[in-house]
DODRENVEX-194541 format. One record per atom (N, C-alpha, C, O): x, y, z. Coordinates in steps of 0.02 Angstrom, whole numbers, plus 32768, in hexadecimal, padded with zeros to 4 digits. Atoms other than C-alpha are relative to their C-alpha. Layout:
% residues N
XYZ...
END
This chain:
% residues 425
7FE980467FFE8F842055AE1A80417FFE8029806E8026801E7FC480057FDA9003201EAE9880327FDD7FD780237FC57FA17FD18019802B90A21FDFAE5D80367FD3802280327FC1805D7FD0802A7FE0913C1F77AE7280367FED7FD4804580177FAA7FB98002800791D81F2EAE4080287FDB7FC9800D7FC07F997FD5801A803192681EF1ADE38048800580138061803C80177FB97FFC7FEB93191EC3AE17802B7FD57FD680127FB27FAA7FD1802E801693B41E6CADE480227FE5803F805A7FFA804C7FE880117FC093D11E16AE8A80207FBF8001801F7F9B7FCF7FDF80407FF494311D83AED07FE27FDE803880037FB58058802480227FCA93AF1D4CAF4E80007FB47FF17FFE7FA07FB77FFE8048800893B41C8FAF6C7FC47FE97FD67F8D80017FE380388011802B93461C3AAEE67FCD7FD0801F7F9B7FC27FFE803080337FE792EC1BBDAF5B7FC1801D80137F8F7FFA800F80427FE57FE492671C36AFA17FC57FFB7FD07F8E7FE77FE6803C7FFE802891F81C44AF067FE27FBD7FFC7FA57FB87FF1801D8043800991E11B89AF017FD97FE680397FBB7FB08037801F80157FC4919B1B85AFAD7FB1800F80017F96802D802F80497FFE800390E31B80AF767FE1804480197FE480767FF680257FC67FE790841BFDAFE28026803D800A8009807380147FD57FC37FF691171C73AFF4801080257FC3803F804D7FC27FF07FE0803F910F1CAAAF427FD4803D7FF77F97803A800380297FC4800E90D91D5BAF167FDD7FFC7FC17FF07FD47F9680278001803B905A1D7FAE91800C80467FDF8003807A7FFF7FEA7FC1802290901E02AE0E7FCF80137FCA7FB27FE97FA880277FE1803790311E76AD9B802B80377FE7805C804A80067FDB7FCA801F906E1EFEAD297FD4802C7FD87FA080177FBF80207FCE802C90361F9DACCF803580277FDF806980377FFD7FCD7FDA802590911FFAAC497FFB804A80127FC58065801E7FFD7FB67FFE90CB20AFAC5D801880137FBB804B7FFA7FA57FF27FED804290CC2104ABB38019804A7FFC800E8072802A7FE97FBA8007911C21A2AB707FCF80287FD47F9A800F7FC280307FD7802390CD2231AB0F7FEE7FE67FBD7FBD7FFB7F9F8010801F804290D021CAAA727FD97FBF800B7FC97F9B7FDC8024803E7FEB9077213CAAD080257FC37FEE80077F907FDD7FD6803C8004910820C7AABF80127FEE80468011801A80727FF380187FBF9139205DAB5480438021801B807880187FFC7FCB7FE37FE091B020BFABC6801D7FD3803880597FD080417FEF802D7FCD91B42043AC557FC97FD880197F927FDC7FFD803580287FE591501FCBACBD7FFD800D8050803080128072800980007FB991091FDBAD6B7FEA7FB980137FB67FA37FFB801180407FEA91071F31ADBC7FEA8003804780098026806F801C7FFE7FBB90A21F15AE5A7FEC7FBD801A7FDB7F8F7FF48008803F7FDF90861E8EAED57FB57FFD801C7F9F802880428041800C7FEB8FD61E49AEF17FFD7FDB80427FC87FD580618002802E7FC590081DDDAF837FE3801B803D7FC47FF7806480197FE17FC38FDA1E5AB0087FB480007FFE7F94800A8032804A800680058F261E4AAFC87FEA7FBB800E7FB27FB08026801680477FFF8F261D8EAFCA80207FD8803A80047FA4804D7FDC80247FCC8FA11D58B0558008802D803C7FF48068803D7FF17FD97FC18FD71D8EB101804680138007805D801D803F7FBA7FED7FFD90881DB9B0D680068048801E7FD98072801A7FF07FBA7FE790D81E4FB12B801B80277FC2802C800A7F8E7FE57FDC803991121EDCB0BA80457FEC7FF280577FE87FB77FBB8013800D91C71EA8B0D080057FBB7FDF802E7FB17FB27FFB8045801E91A81DF0B0A77FE980027FBA80077FE47F8E80187FF7804691411E22B00F803980197FD480447FFE7F9E7FCD7FE0802591CF1E8DAFD380367FCC7FEF804D7FC87FB67FCD802E8006924D1E03AFEF7FEE7FC97FCD80157FB87FA180188035802C91E61D7EAF987FFC801B7FB680127FFA7F8780067FE7804191C21DEDAF068042800B7FDD804C7FFA7FA37FBD7FF5801D92751E21AEEF801F7FC07FED80417FBB7FBA7FE48045800E92A41D66AEF87FE67FEC7FBD800D7FDC7F90801D801A803E922B1D3AAE6E801C80267FC48027800A7F8E7FEB7FD7803B92671DC9AE0180497FF97FF0806280137FBE7FB8800C8010931B1D91AE0E80057FC27FD1803D7FAC7FC27FFD8038802E92EE1D00AD9B7FD2800E7FC57FB180427FC3802C7FF9803A92911CE8ACF6800D803B7FD47FDF80607FC37FEF7FC6803192EA1D66AC887FF68042801D7FEE80727FF8800A7FBE7FE592D71DF1AD038038802E7FEC802C80697FE07FC67FD2801293871E34ACD87FF3801B7FBC800380557FB080097FE7804493541E42AC217FCC803580027FD080677FDE80387FCD7FFC92B41E9FAC52801E8044801E8013807A80037FE37FC37FE393141F18ACC8802980267FCC802580637FC87FD17FE0802E93941F38AC3E7FDD80267FC77FFD804F7FA680237FE18038930C1F70ABC27FD4803A80157FD1806D7FF280307FD07FF1928D1FD3AC1F8009801A804780237FF7807280067FE77FBF927A2047ACB47FCE7FDA80267F997FCC800C802E802A7FD692291FE4AD437FF080298041801D803D806680147FE17FC691C52036ADCA7FEB7FD280367FC07FA88029800C802E7FC991C01FDDAE717FDB802780387FF3805A805180267FE47FC6913B2005AEF5801C7FE6804080237FAA804A7FE280127FC091852007AFA07FD78018803B7FB380498034801E7FEB7FC491432013B052803B802480278076801A80177FCE7FE57FD5919F2079B0D480287FCA802280647FD3802C7FDE80367FDF91CA1FD6B128802F7FDD7FD580657FCA7FED7FD68020802D92121F88B08E803F80297FED8074800E7FDB7FC77FD7800E9282201EB07180377FF780358072800380287FD080077FCD92D51FFAB11280147FB5800D803C7FA7803A7FF680457FF092D71F3CB10980417FE27FE780527FA97FF87FC38019801C937A1F2CB0AA7FFE7FDA7FC280327FCA7FA5800A8024804293311ED2B012801B802B7FC7803280107F947FEB7FD48038935E1F66AFA7804B7FFC7FF6806480117FC27FB88009800A94171F3EAFC4800D7FCE7FCC80457FCC7FB17FF78035803193FD1EAEAF4E7FF080147FBA7FFA7FEC7F8B80147FE8804093C11F19AEBD802E80307FE28048805E80037FD57FCC802494251F73AE3A7FD3803B7FF27F9D802F7FD780287FC4800693E02026AE367FF380167FBA7FC4803C7FAE80047FEB804193F9203BAD7D7FBC7FF17FE27FA87FB77FE180448005801F934E2059AD287FCC7FE480317F9B7FC5801C803380137FCD92F22034ADCB7FE88040801E801280698031801F7FC97FDF927A20B7AE117FDA7FE4803D7FB27FB58039802480167FC0923E20A2AEC47FC5803080087FCF806D800C803D7FD57FEF918C20E2AEDF7FF87FFD804D7FEA7FCA806C80017FFC7FB6918D2121AF907FC0802480167FB0805B7FFE80417FE27FEA90E82143AFE98013803880358044803480597FFE7FD17FCA90D321DDB0567FEA7FDC803F7FD17FA4803D800F801F7FBF90B821BDB10F7FB18008800E7F8F802F7FEC80457FF87FEC900C21A8B1607FEE80438018801B8068802C80157FBB7FEB8FA82243B18C8012800E8048801A8048805C7FED7FF47FBD8FD52226B241804A800D800E805F801980467FB97FFA7FF9908D2236B21F8013804880187FF3807980047FED7FBF7FE690E622C4B27B8032801E7FD2804E7FFB7FA87FC97FE28026915D2341B22D80437FDF8009806B7FDB7FDB7FC380227FF191E922E4B28380067FBE7FD8803C7FAD7FBF8002803E802691B52241B2308013800B7FB780377FE47F997FF37FF1804691BA2291B185804680157FF5806580037FC37FBB7FEE8004926122E0B1A6802D7FC48007805F7FBD7FE37FD8803C7FF192A7223DB1EA80087FD77FC1803D7FBB7FB68000802D803C927B21E3B1468033801B7FC9804A7FF67F9E7FD17FE2802F92ED225AB0E480417FDB7FFA805A7FD07FC37FBB801E7FFF93902204B1197FFC7FC17FD680277FB37FAD8006803E802793522160B0D37FF9800A7FB680167FE67F8F800C7FF28046931521ABB030804180197FE2805380057FAB7FC07FE4801C93B9220AB01880337FC87FF5805B7FCA7FC67FD080388004941B216AB0347FEF7FD87FC1801C7FC47F9B80158025803C93B82111AFAF800E80257FC1802380087F907FEE7FD6803993CC21A4AF3880497FFF7FEC805B7FFC7FB27FBA8000800A948721A5AF5180187FBE7FE2804A7FBD7FBE7FEB803E801C949020ECAF267FEA7FFA7FB87FFB7FC97F9780168002804A943F2114AE7B7FBC7FF37FF37FA97FF37FB98045800C800A938A20EFAE977FDD80437FF17FE780758013802F7FC5800D930E216BAE477FC37FF5802A7FAE7FBC8034803780037FD0927E2194AEBB7FC2801F7FDF7FC680537FBE803F7FE4801891C821AFAE8C7FD08005803A7FCD7FD9806680317FF37FCB914121F9AEFB7FBB80117FE07FB680277FA780427FE9801A90862216AEE87FF8804C80108024806E802B80097FB47FFC903A22C4AEE87FFB801C80497FFA8058805780047FE47FB8902D22C8AFA7804680208010804A8049803E7FBF7FE27FF190E922F4AFA2800080497FF5802C806D800C80027FB7800A90B3239FAF677FE2802880377FDB8065803380177FDF7FC3906C23C6B00F803B802180268074800980227FCD7FD87FE190CC2443B075802C7FD8803080677FE580367FDA80227FD2910123C6B0F780377FD47FDF80667FBE80017FCE802B802591642363B072803080277FD78051800B7FAC7FD67FCF802991C323F8B02A80477FE37FFF80677FE67FCA7FBB80187FFB926923AAB06180097FBF7FD680427FAE7FC47FFB803C802992402309AFFE800780117FB680277FEC7F9180047FF2804592252360AF57804280037FD980427FEF7F9E7FBF7FFE802592DE237CAF2780177FB87FF180407FB07FC57FEA8044800C92F322BEAF2D7FD57FDC7FCD7FE47FA47FBA802E8024802E92642298AEB4801880057FB88028803B7F9E7FF180058049928C225EAE047FBC7FFC7FDB7FBA800F7FA180408007801D91D1223CADE37FCB801280327FD38004806E803C7FF87FD8912A2276AE277FC67FE87FD97FBA7FFE7FA1803A8020802190912210ADFD7FC1802580147FB180288050803D7FDE7FF38FF02272ADEE7FC67FD47FF07FBA7FC17FB78038802D80058F5A2207AE0F7FC280247FE37FA78050800680357FDB80258ECE2241AD947FBE7FF880287F90801F801D803D80077FDD8E492201AE0C8001802880467FD0802A806B7FFA7FE57FBF8E8C2265AEA07FF3804F80027FF38070803680087FB680028E6D2317AE627FCF80127FC37FC77FEB7F9480307FEB80338DEE2378ADF7802B80197FC18064802D7FC87FDA7FEB803B8E2123A2AD42801E80488004805580557FED7FED7FBA7FFA8E2C245BAD6A803F8007802E8060803B802D7FC77FFD7FD58EB42432ADE9803F7FE67FE280757FEB7FFF7FC5801F80258F2623DDAD6A803780357FF48071802C80047FD07FCD800F8F762480AD3180298016803A8067801380387FD97FE97FC48FA424C4ADDF80307FC9801980697FD8802A7FD880377FE78FE42415AE1280417FFB7FD980787FF67FF57FC38009802790592407AD7E802E803A8005806B803280097FD67FC37FF8909424BDAD8C80277FFF80428062800F80447FDE80007FC190BA24A8AE4480377FCC8005806C7FDB801F7FCE80347FFF91162403AE2F803E80147FDC807580067FF27FC57FEA802A9186244EADA98027803A802280638040801A7FDF7FCC7FE091A824E7AE1180277FE7803E8059800680527FDE801D7FC791DA247BAEA5803D7FDA7FEF806C7FD780187FC48020801592562415AE427FFB7FFA7FAF7FD37FD57F9380057FFD804992772439AD8980177FC17FDD800A7FB87FA27FEB803B802292C42391AD697FD17FC5800A7FDE7F8F7FF0803380347FF5922D232CADA17FDD7FEE7FBE7FCB80197F9780288017803891DA22C1AD1D7FB77FEE801E7FB27FCA80508045800B7FE9911B22BCAD367FE17FC57FD77FEA7FBE7F9B80228038801C90B5221FAD1B7FB3800980117FA0800C804B804880007FF98FFA222AAD027FE97FB880067FEE7F917FD6801480457FFA8FB4218AAD497FB47FF980097F90802980168047801180038F0A2137AD477FDE802A7FD07FA980477FDD801F7FDE803B8EE62186ACA27FCE7FCD7FDF7FDF7F987FC78034802C80178E41213EAC6C7FDF80177FC17FBC7FEE7FA280207FE3803A8E0821AFABDC803080247FD3806880357FE87FDA7FD7802F8E4A2208AB438004804A801B8036806C801080027FBD7FEB8E1422ACAB958034800F803980538044803D7FD07FF97FCD8E80228DAC2D804880027FE28072802A7FF77FC1800180228F132263ABBD801180417FE38047805D7FEC7FF57FC080258EFF22FDAB56800A803980308034806480237FF87FCD7FCD8EEB236DABF28048800380158067803880147FBC80037FE48F932333AC378036800B7FCB806B80277FDA7FD37FF480348FE92331AB8F8004804B7FEF803B80647FE680007FBC800B8FB523E4AB708027802880358040805F80277FDD7FDF7FC690042411AC1A804E7FEE7FFE8076800480287FB8800E800890AB23C7ABDC80187FC1802480547FB5802B7FEC80417FDF90A6231FAC3A80127FD07FCB7FF07FC87F987FE8802C8034910A229FABE07FF97FB5800C80047F8C7FDF800780447FF090E821FDAC387FB97FF180197F9C801B803B8046800D7FF2904021A5AC4F7FFA7FB6801480227F8C7FFF800E80447FEA8FFA2109ACA07FB17FF880097F8F80258022804880097FF38F4B20C1ACA17FE27FCF7FCE80027FBD7F9E8022803380288ECE204AAC537FF480197FB87FF17FF07F89800F7FE980458EAD20BDABBC80397FEE7FD1802D7FE87F957FC9800E802F8F5A2095AB7780037FB87FEC80217FA77FBA8001804680178F3D1FDDAB747FC17FF27FD97FC07FC37FB18040801080268E881FE6AB337FDE80437FF47FAF80558018801F7FBD800D8E5D2090AAE87FBB7FF87FE17FA87FC17FCB8040800080208DB520BBAAA680067FF27FB48031800D7F917FFA801480478D94206FA9FC7FE480367FD27FB480597FE280167FD280338D8320D8A9607FE17FD87FC780047FAD7FAC8020802A80358D092091A8E0801E80127FC08021804D7FAF7FE67FF580438D58207CA8357FDF7FCD7FD37FC87F997FE98020802F80328D14202BA79580347FD47FDF80227FA07FC27FD0802680228DB51FEAA75480407FF380278052801A80537FBF800F7FDC8E551F99A78F803580197FD3802F80147F967FC87FE480288EF81FEBA758801E7FC57FD480207F8B7FE87FE78033802F8F461F90A6C280347FD18022802E7F94801B7FCA802B7FE48FE01F4EA7237FE07FCD80307FF27F9380338023802D7FCF8F6C1F09A7A87FD97FCD7FDB7FD67F927FEE8029802F80268EFC1EBDA725802E7FC57FE1801A7F8B7FDC7FD28034801C8F931E61A6D780137FD0803980147F9380307FED802E7FC68FC81E1FA7827FC77FD180107FD27F96801E803A802C7FEF8F191DDDA7A27FF67FCA7FC97FE67F907FD68000803280398F191D8EA6F580337FC7800A80267F8C7FFE7FC980337FF28FBD1D38A7227FEC7FD3803A7FF97F978037801880297FC78F741CFBA7C67FCC7FCF7FEB7FCE7F957FFF8032802E801C8EE01CB1A76C801C7FCC7FD380067F927FD57FDF8036802A8F4E1C58A6EC80217FCD802C80197F9180217FDA80307FD68FB81C0DA7737FCF7FD380247FD87F968027803380287FDD8F1F1BD7A7D67FE07FCA7FD27FCE7F937FE9801F803080308EDB1B81A73980337FD47FE780247FAA7FBC7FC9802A80178F851B30A720800980037FB480107FD07F927FF47FF280458F981B80A67580467FEC7FE980747FE780127FC18015801990251B4BA6058032803C8001801E807680047FCB7FCB7FFA90CF1BAAA6087FF8802F7FC48008806A7FC880097FD6803B90A51BE9A5597FCC8039800D7FD880737FFC802D7FCF7FF290081C3FA5948017803580308007807080297FE67FD07FCC90611C8CA62B8035802D7FDD803880687FEC7FCE7FDA802290EF1CC4A5BA7FE280377FD77FFA80707FD780237FCC802890791D1EA5457FE5803A802A7FE78073801480177FCA7FD3902F1D7EA5D78038802A801980328067801C7FC77FD97FE890DA1DAEA61A801580337FC98029806B7FD77FEA7FD4803A91011DF8A56D7FD5803F7FFA7FE880707FDB80307FC78009906D1E6EA57B80108037802F7FFB807080247FF07FCB7FCE90B41ECBA611804C7FFF801080667FD480337FB47FFE7FF2916B1EFCA61480128005804880437FE6805D7FF07FF87FB891671F2EA6CA7FF97FBE802380227FAD804D800A80407FE091211E85A6FC80387FD07FED80527FAC80197FCD802E8016919F1E25A69480458013801C806E7FE780297FC17FEA7FE4922F1E91A6D480057FEC804680397FD3805B7FFE80177FB992011E6FA788800A7FB88009802E7FA380377FF5804A7FFB91F81DB6A76C80487FEE7FF380667FC8801A7FBD800F800E92A31DB0A71980308017803580607FF580477FD67FE47FC992EF1E1FA79F7FFA7FD1803D802D7FC2805E8005802C7FC692A31DACA82880247FC07FF780467FAA80257FE18041800692DF1D0BA7DE804A7FFE7FF7806A7FCB80027FB87FF88009938C1D4CA7B780208020803D805C802F803B7FE47FE27FC493A21D96A866802E7FD08023802B7F9480177FCF802C7FDD942B1D55A8D67FDC7FD3802C7FF27F9B80378025802D7FD093A91D11A94D7FE57FC37FE17FD97F918004801A803C8022936A1C99A8C980337FCC7FF480237F917FEB7FCA80327FFE94121C48A8BF800F7FDC7FBF802E7FA77FC27FF180208040941D1C1DA8038045800D7FEC806080437FFB7FBC7FF8801894C61C01A7B4800780247FBE803E80387FAA7FFD7FDE804094991C4EA7107FC280327FF97F8F8029801980347FCD8008942E1CE4A6D97FC87FE67FD27FD47FC87F9D803B80168027937E1CC0A69C7FE6803F7FDA7FD780747FF680187FC6802B93461D2EA60A7FC07FEF7FDC7FA1801C7FC0803B8017802292B61CC9A5C37FC87FFB80317FCE7FDD8067803C80067FD492071CDCA60B7FEC7FB9800B7FDC7FA68043801380447FFA91E01C26A5E5802C7FDC803480147FB880607FD4801E7FD4927D1BF0A63E7FF4801680487FFA7FEE8077800D7FE47FBD92541C5FA6D27FC27FDE801D7FC17FCD8058803E801F7FE891A61C16A6E1800E7FB580137FF77F9D80477FF180457FF391E91B65A6D880287FF3803E801C7FC480637FD580057FC5926D1B80A75C7FD8801180407FDE7FF1807580277FE97FC391F71BDCA7D17FC97FD180147FBE7FC4804F8037802B7FEE91671B68A7C47FC38025800F7FC4805F8022803F7FDE7FF990B11B8CA7D17FF5801A804B7FDD8051805580107FEB7FBC90A71B92A88F8029803D8011800D806D802D7FD97FC47FEC91381C0DA8A67FED803C7FD07FF480767FE380127FCB802A90FC1C6EA8117FC28023801A7FBC80608017803B7FE27FE390531C87A8648011802C803F7FF6806380497FEF7FD97FC490A31CC0A9088020803F7FE98010807480047FDC7FC3801891121D39A8A87FCC80337FE67FD1806F7FF380327FD2801B907A1D7FA84D7FD4802280387FC2805C803580287FE37FC990161D94A8EF8026803480258009806780397FD87FCE7FE090A71DF0A93E8005803D7FD57FFF80747FEF7FFE7FC7803090BA1E5EA8A47FC3802B80037FC780698000803F7FDD7FFB90061E8CA8B37FFE802F803D7FDE8064803A80007FD57FC890241ED5A95C802B80407FF68024806F801E7FD87FC8800E90A11F4FA9127FE580287FC67FFD805E7FB780217FDE803B90321F7EA87D7FBD802480177F86800D8008803B7FE47FDD8FBC1FF4A8D97FE080327FD3800080517FAA80217FCC801D8F382061A89880138044801C8026804680567FE97FC17FE28F60211AA8AE7FD4801380387F978010803680257FEE7FC38F352155A95B80037FCD80367FF97FDD80707FFD80317FCC8F4720B3A9B48044800480208075801A80037FC27FF07FDA8FC720AEAA3B80357FC77FF680247F8C7FF57FCC8034800690712056AA227FFC7FCF8039800C7F95802F8002802D7FC59055200DAAD37FD17FC77FF57FD67F938016802F803380108FC71FA8AA8980237FC17FE480157F897FF97FDA803A801F903C1F3BAA1F80277FDD803780247FA0803B7FD980207FCA90AF1F1BAAB67FD37FD9802E7FE37FA18040802C80257FD4901C1EEDAB237FE87FBF7FE07FE67F8B8001801A803A80248FD91E76AA9E80357FC87FFF80267F8E800A7FCA8032800290821E1FAA8D800A7FE2804480127FA580497FF8801A7FBD90941E0EAB4A7FC87FD080127FD47F9C802F8038802B7FF58FE41DC5AB5480087FBB7FDF7FFE7F867FFD7FF9803D802390071D47AACF80337FD2801C80267F9680257FCA802C7FE690AD1D0BAB147FED7FE680437FF87FAB8052801280167FBB906B1D06ABC77FCC7FC680007FD17F9780288031803380068FD11C9FAB9280237FBD7FE880147F8780037FDE803B801890431C26AB3180297FDD803980287FA080417FD7801E7FCA90B71C0FABC67FD57FE080387FE77FAC8053802C801E7FD090281BF1AC3F7FDE7FC27FE67FD57F91800B8023803B80208FD11B7AABC780307FC37FFF801B7F8980047FCD8039800590741B14ABBA7FFF7FD2803980127F9780338007802A7FC490541AD6AC697FCE7FC77FFB7FD27F968020803580317FFF8FBD1A72AC377FE07FF17FBA7FB77FC37FB58021800E803F8F8F1A79AB7D80347FE77FCD80707FEB7FDA7FD4801980348FD71A2DAADC8026803A7FDE801380747FE57FDC7FCD802690541A8AAA6F7FD480287FCE7FDD80647FC4802D7FE1802E8FCC1AAEA9F07FD5803580247FC9806D800D802C7FD67FDD8F5D1AF5AA728027803C801E800C807380257FD77FC77FE98FE91B5DAAB7800E80367FC9801580717FD87FFF7FD480398FFD1BA9AA087FBF802B7FFC7FC180677FF0803C7FDF80068F461BD3AA0A7FF7802F803C7FD68063803580027FD17FC68F571C1FAABB802680427FF18011807880067FDA7FC880168FDB1C91AA727FD8802E7FD17FDB806B7FD7802A7FDA802E8F621CC7A9E77FC7802580277FB8805E801880347FE07FD68ED91CEBAA69801C803F80207FFD8075801F7FE07FC97FDA8F4D1D5AAACA8010803F7FD0800280797FDF7FED7FCA80318F8C1DBDAA337FC2801F7FE37FBF805C7FDA80397FE680248EE41DCDA9E27FC9801D80307F9680388019802F7FE47FD08E8A1E00AA827FFE80507FFC7FD0807180157FFE7FB5800B8EBC1EB5AA537FFA80127FBA800D80497FA680037FF580488E981EA4A99B7FD3803A7FEF7FE0805F7FC0802E7FC8800A8E061F1EA9A880248043800A801C80717FE27FD87FC27FF38E781FA4A9F38035800E7FCB804380477FB97FC67FF980308F051F82A9777FE080137FB87FFF80397F93801E7FF280448E8E1F8BA8DB7FCE803980057FBD80577FD280317FC77FF98E15200CA9207FB97FEC7FEB7F9280177FD680468016800C8D791FA2A9037FEA7FD1803780157FB9805D801780307FCC8D0D1F35A97480207FBB7FF8802E7FA77FBF7FDC804180048D5C1E8CA99D7FD97FD07FD87FF87FAC7FB18027803180248CCE1E28A9558008800E7FB480097FDE7F8D7FFB7FEC80458CDF1E86A8AE804B7FEF7FEC80587FD77FB57FBB801080108D9E1E72A8B6800B7FB47FF580317FA07FC97FF8804A80028D901DB5A8D07FE17FE67FC07FF57FB17FA88024801A803D8D1D1DA4A83780317FF87FCA80277FCD7F9F7FD1800280398DB61DC2A7C780367FCF800B80607FC77FDF7FC9802F7FF18E251D3DA81A7FE37FBA80117FB77FB4803B801480427FF58E0E1C84A81680227FE5803D805F7FDC803C7FE480167FBF8E281C45A8C87FDE7FC4801A7FA27FBC800B8021803C7FE28E041BA1A9257FC68018802E7FCA804E804C80397FF07FD88D5E1BA1A9818011801080497FF4803F80657FF07FED7FBA8DAE1B9CAA31802080428008801B8061803E7FE57FBC7FFC8E0B1C3AAA097FCA80377FFD7FCC8069802280357FCC80088D711C9BA9D37FD37FFC803A7FB7802F804D802A80067FC28D101C55AA6B801A802980367FF6804D80597FDE7FDB7FCA8D911C9CAAE07FFF804D7FF27FF9807580207FFA7FB6800F8D9C1D44AA857FBC802180007FB8805A8016803E7FE080058CE31D65AA687FCF7FF280397FA3801C80478031800D7FD08C861D10AAF380217FEA80447FFE7FD680727FDB800F7FC28D0C1CF0AB7B7FED7FBA80157FE07FB08051801080437FEE8CE61C35AB7680357FD37FE1805F7FE97FB97FD38030801C8D461B98AB4E80427FF68025804D801780597FC280127FDC8DF01B53AB80802E8037800C80528037803E7FD27FC87FFC8E4C1BF4AB627FE8803B802B800E8068803B80227FC57FDC8DD51C67ABC38023800E804280358047804F7FDE7FF17FBF8E241C54AC6F8047801A7FF9805D804380207FBC7FEC800D8ED31C69AC277FFF804C7FED802980738004800A7FBA80158E971D0FABD57FEE802B803D800B8061804780167FDC7FC58E421D47AC728039800E8031803F8045804C7FC77FF87FD38EDF1D28ACDA8034802F7FE18053805580067FD47FD580208F4A1D81AC5A7FEC804B800780148078801580187FBB7FF98EDA1E19AC5E8005801980458012805480507FFA7FEC7FBD8EDA1E19AD18804680148015804F803C80427FBA7FEE7FF28F971E22AD19800E804B7FEF803E806880097FF47FB980158F881ED1ACC87FCD802E80217FCE806A801280327FDA7FE18EF71F0EAD3380027FFE804A802E7FDD8065800480037FB98EC81F29ADE67FCC7FCD801B7FBC7FCD8056803180317FEC8E491E9AADE7801D7FC68025802C7F9280087FE180367FDB8E8E1E33AE757FD47FC480057FED7F8C8007802A803B7FFE8DF31DC5AE7D80087FD47FC4800D7F977FC97FF88026803D8E031D93ADCA80477FDA7FFB804F7FA27FE47FBB801F7FFE8EBE1D74ADE180037FC4802A80207F9280167FFB80387FD08EA81D03AE797FD27FC77FE47FE47F8C7FE3802C803480178E0F1CABAE2D801E7FD67FC6801C7F987FC87FE38025803B8E631C7CAD8880407FDC800E804E7FA67FF37FC380287FED8F091C4DADD57FEE7FBF8020800C7F8B80128018803A7FDC8EAB1BD4AE467FDE7FD17FCF7FE87F947FD280268029802D8E391B99ADB6802F7FD87FD1801E7FA17FBC7FCF802080308ED31B6DAD4780307FD2802980597FAF800D7FD0802A7FD78F2B1B18ADDD804880157FF780767FEB7FFA7FBF7FE780068FBF1B88ADC4801B801D80407FF5803A80677FE37FE17FC490361BBFAE4C801180497FF28013805F7FB87FE87FBA8008906A1C72AE6A804380037FDD804F802E7FB27FBD80048020911B1C40AE3B7FFA7FF67FB2801F80167F8C8008800E804690E21C00AD937FE780407FDA7FFE80507FA480197FC2801E90831C9FAD6C803480347FFF803C80577FCD7FC97FD17FFE91121D0AADA480347FF67FCA804580247FA57FCF800C803191901CB8AD387FE980077FB6800D80217F8B801B7FF8804291231CB0AC9E7FF8804A7FEC800780607FB4800C7FBA800B90F41D66ACB3804380277FF08046804E7FC07FC07FE3800C91AA1D9EACBD801E7FEE7FBF803B80197F9D7FE48018803D91DE1D35AC2C7FDA801D7FC57FF980297F9180257FE0803391501D7CABC3801380477FF7801980607FBE7FE97FB9800491831E2DABED804180077FE3804980347FBA7FBB7FFF801A923B1E0BABC67FFD7FF17FB6802080107F8E800380158047920A1DB5AB227FE580377FD3800080467F9E801C7FC98026919C1E41AAE88030803B7FF7803680597FC27FCF7FCA8002921F1EBFAB17803B7FF27FCE805380207FAC7FCB8014802D92A41E5EAAB47FEB80087FB9801580177F8E801E7FF5804392301E66AA198004804A7FEE8015805C7FB680027FB9800E92221F21AA2B8046801B7FF2804D804E7FD17FBB7FE6800A92E11F33AA2E801F7FEB7FC0805680027FB07FE58018803F92FB1EDBA9887FFC80337FCA801080257F92
END
């Protein structure tokens, strides 16, 4: 997967609003050995869809990322920025704070001379001295790039670029070349690939498998998840506060989380709430449902990835923000539900159709989730395209929804920052 960026810049704000000059952004999580989100690789699709130069694409993308809570996002996670050789020299990086920013630098074309490779070192050293961490792909392990290796903070090993039996020698050689290098296994598509690299001591991973792992068939839902689903059903049926209170009393963890949430500083109440009934009344059914849906993303079956919950939350928030441009508030709430529940199968470890049988949901929500039809289907398709390499789906659904690249950019960044702020609580 190619990548890209994230700054805290002071570029003039007018460029993103200029219609066709807006970059299109996608993202993919990079996870640690516990499969929790370590950082995000953000990358620009515009070179696939427009005729921008590498330098102008970088400028436009950095411009977009200087707005929409980008500072909050940078402050929380490591951000990997994919660069071209041209953009490294363009001066745009002068506008970015290097803290928590990793520049992914490509090796030179096959036709590059030894002098070209040596000449690039001065530029890389200057970026390194400014505080930027540098990442390279496995091509940097070639003999011609030996002088680049001491500058590497990360080396990304593309699982599609070498045979499994070459993984061990590659990892060993990379570590012998620079003991401080952190290795990232990217384009991990299967559990076997993950296990192979984990057994070799690799600590960082990237790929589709971490967003949508293979499902494990189970016959029962864990009790805590069952309680949350019961709560969701009660709220959807607009049950009385007494019925909801009785359910909360059955699960101390659930009730503790609710009281902690409603008494948090972010909720802004002047007095502490200690009664379940009072909490339900203050929160209201709509917010209670949203809270329960988010809580479900953190109540995973054993073996499912922590990144799943984060991805689900980002999907929900992104769909809600995109829907706000054209749908009613109630439909926006349902768009949020579609996004969060689109990974319900992975979170619960059962097929999606079976998972949805236990939850009372509006028909438009189930249509989008089970058959990719209805009003929410294009929003879900666009949201999924934001985390994949499917440029055709991204372009098609952006156009279908009559959204601009700027709108998608800002909604995407806000969703990432929002999900990240939830994880920090």
